[in-house]
Phi, psi and omega in degrees: 000138181281177171233134179232150172219166177203164180203133173229132191216159172278346181245114177308325183293325176292333178278353179264322190298109172070018181289322175294329177288333174288315180297317180286354169292344184269001189309324177303332176278344183205081188279340189284331182195162176215147181211154181223142173229146179221133178297155183301327176285341178080008182259005174229139178221146174228143177230150183217136169245123190260128164249114190277127177229306180272321178236105190278355191271165181295344181295347174267006184299138174234158001301143180256141179253146170294155179310319184279344186082002180284319187256143169232138189215144163235148188214145176222128179132206183209135171253111186291331185259024186297328181298318183289326176288335182290312182296316174307315180287320175304321176288345174267004175106359182280144175236147190237138182257356181235175176243016185261187179266344178303309184292335179294310174316303187298318173297315183295326179291315177315307181283317181247009186058208182299339178296345177303327183302327177295345186254349180281124166255116182164188169238125196199165167219130181228141169230137182227124171255122185256109178287352184076183181252012186090347177266338182228159180292163179288154188223157178235134183240127176246142176215000000 
């Protein structure tokens, strides 16, 4: 099982102090890889410790960014029906670089928003940061 962490603050400095150390306290949950992402404003951070199970390649590295760069995600768990969802999303024009469920989650959120949760069969924790389209403020979605 992987480990995820995140921090959102009014202060970019608060998001920098000790964040990687916090992420690495989860090393026992994910010894295979580690990643960190920071928003352009510096006030949102996401961290991930990876236990490689489904996709052993670097394509499954997290935090994962959507193709447009609008969404950043960390995920822990498993979506049991991700292959069926992947086929559905491919028919809608999505292309995938990995063979795991993480990239499918990000595409599903891009396509269906929070309603994607109704389609997921599995056990999971997800955090998605949405930079918005310049019309609305950025937001964070947790499931």
